[in-house]
C-alpha positions as CSV (number, residue, x, y, z in Angstrom):
1,X,-12.5,-3.9,73.6
2,X,-10.3,-6.6,72.2
3,X,-8.9,-9.2,74.6
4,X,-5.3,-8.2,73.8
5,X,-6.1,-4.6,74.7
6,X,-8.0,-5.7,77.8
7,X,-5.1,-7.7,79.0
8,X,-2.6,-4.9,78.2
9,X,-4.8,-2.2,80.1
10,X,-5.0,-4.6,83.1
11,X,-1.4,-4.8,83.3
12,X,-0.9,-1.1,83.0
13,X,-3.7,-0.2,85.5
14,X,-2.5,-2.8,87.9
15,X,1.1,-1.5,87.9
16,X,0.1,2.0,87.8
17,X,3.4,3.0,86.3
18,X,4.8,3.6,82.7
19,X,6.1,0.5,81.1
20,X,8.9,2.0,79.0
21,X,10.1,0.6,75.8
22,X,9.4,-3.1,75.1
23,X,11.9,-4.2,72.6
24,X,10.8,-7.7,73.2
25,X,7.4,-7.1,71.7
26,X,6.9,-8.8,68.4
27,X,5.3,-5.7,66.9
28,X,8.1,-3.2,68.3
29,X,10.1,-3.1,64.9
30,X,7.0,-2.1,62.9
31,X,5.1,-0.1,65.4
32,X,5.0,3.6,64.6
33,X,8.2,3.4,62.5
34,X,10.4,2.8,65.7
35,X,9.8,6.5,66.8
36,X,8.7,5.6,70.3
37,X,9.6,6.8,73.7
38,X,7.2,4.7,75.8
39,X,5.1,1.5,75.1
40,X,2.7,2.0,77.9
41,X,-0.3,2.8,75.6
42,X,0.3,0.3,72.9
43,X,-3.3,0.3,72.8
44,X,-4.6,3.8,72.9
45,X,-7.2,4.5,75.5
46,X,-8.5,7.3,73.2
47,X,-8.9,5.0,70.2
48,X,-10.6,6.2,68.0
49,X,-9.8,9.6,68.7
50,X,-10.5,10.9,65.2
51,X,-7.9,13.8,65.8
52,X,-5.8,14.5,62.6
53,X,-3.5,16.7,64.6
54,X,-2.0,13.6,66.2
55,X,-1.2,12.5,62.5
56,X,-3.9,9.9,62.9
57,X,-6.2,9.4,59.6
58,X,-8.9,7.7,58.1
59,X,-8.1,5.1,55.7
60,X,-10.7,3.5,53.2
61,X,-13.0,6.1,54.4
62,X,-14.2,4.3,57.5
63,X,-11.3,3.0,59.5
64,X,-9.2,5.2,61.9
65,X,-5.4,4.6,61.6
66,X,-3.1,5.4,64.3
67,X,-0.1,4.3,62.3
68,X,1.6,7.8,62.2
69,X,0.6,9.0,65.7
70,X,3.3,9.1,68.3
71,X,1.8,11.5,70.6
72,X,0.6,8.9,73.2
73,X,4.0,7.3,73.1
74,X,5.8,10.4,74.0
75,X,7.1,9.9,77.8
76,X,5.6,13.0,79.1
77,X,2.3,12.3,77.4
78,X,2.0,8.7,78.6
79,X,3.0,9.8,82.1
80,X,0.4,12.6,82.4
81,X,-2.3,10.5,80.9
82,X,-1.8,7.6,83.3
83,X,-1.7,10.0,86.3
84,X,-5.1,11.4,85.0
85,X,-6.6,7.8,84.5
86,X,-5.6,7.1,88.2
87,X,-7.1,10.5,89.4
88,X,-10.4,9.3,87.7
89,X,-10.2,6.2,89.7
90,X,-9.6,4.0,86.5
91,X,-8.3,0.7,87.8
92,X,-9.8,-1.9,85.4
93,X,-10.2,-1.7,81.4
94,X,-13.9,-1.6,81.6
95,X,-13.5,1.9,83.3
96,X,-12.1,3.3,80.1
97,X,-15.3,2.6,78.2
98,X,-17.5,3.7,81.2
99,X,-15.4,6.9,81.6
100,X,-15.1,7.6,77.8
101,X,-16.4,11.3,78.1
102,X,-14.2,12.0,81.0
103,X,-11.2,10.3,79.3
104,X,-11.6,12.5,76.3
105,X,-11.5,15.5,78.4
106,X,-8.2,14.2,79.7
107,X,-6.9,13.8,76.1
108,X,-7.9,17.7,75.4
109,X,-6.1,18.8,78.6
110,X,-3.0,16.8,77.9
111,X,-3.0,17.9,74.3
112,X,-2.9,21.6,75.5
113,X,0.0,20.7,77.8
114,X,2.0,18.6,75.3
115,X,0.7,19.5,71.7
116,X,1.2,16.7,69.0
C-alpha cells in the first residue's frame, strides 16, 4: 500500500466517520470530474476491484483505472462500506490487506444495496 493511501486510511479508520467533501484537496478539481458526494475513500479500499460495472476500466491492457468510477464516492455507499469495515474490526490500514477476501464480500453486498 502506498504511503499516501496508508496515511489516508489511518485517518479514516481512526476517525471512524465520513470525511465529506474536501475541496481543499489539491486533486479535488480533477478527481472524478468533480462528480463527488464524499471524499472518504479517496483511496478505494477495493482497488483494484476489476469491476467494469462501476465504470472502472483497463488501460494499456494492464493498469486498472478508477477515473470514471464514482460509486465509492456516493455518500450512502461510503457510509455503508465504512460501517462494514468497522464491523470487521478494521482499525488500521494493514487490516485492509489482511481482510481482502472479506472486504470484497462487503463490496458485493454494498453493490447489491446500492448498484453502480
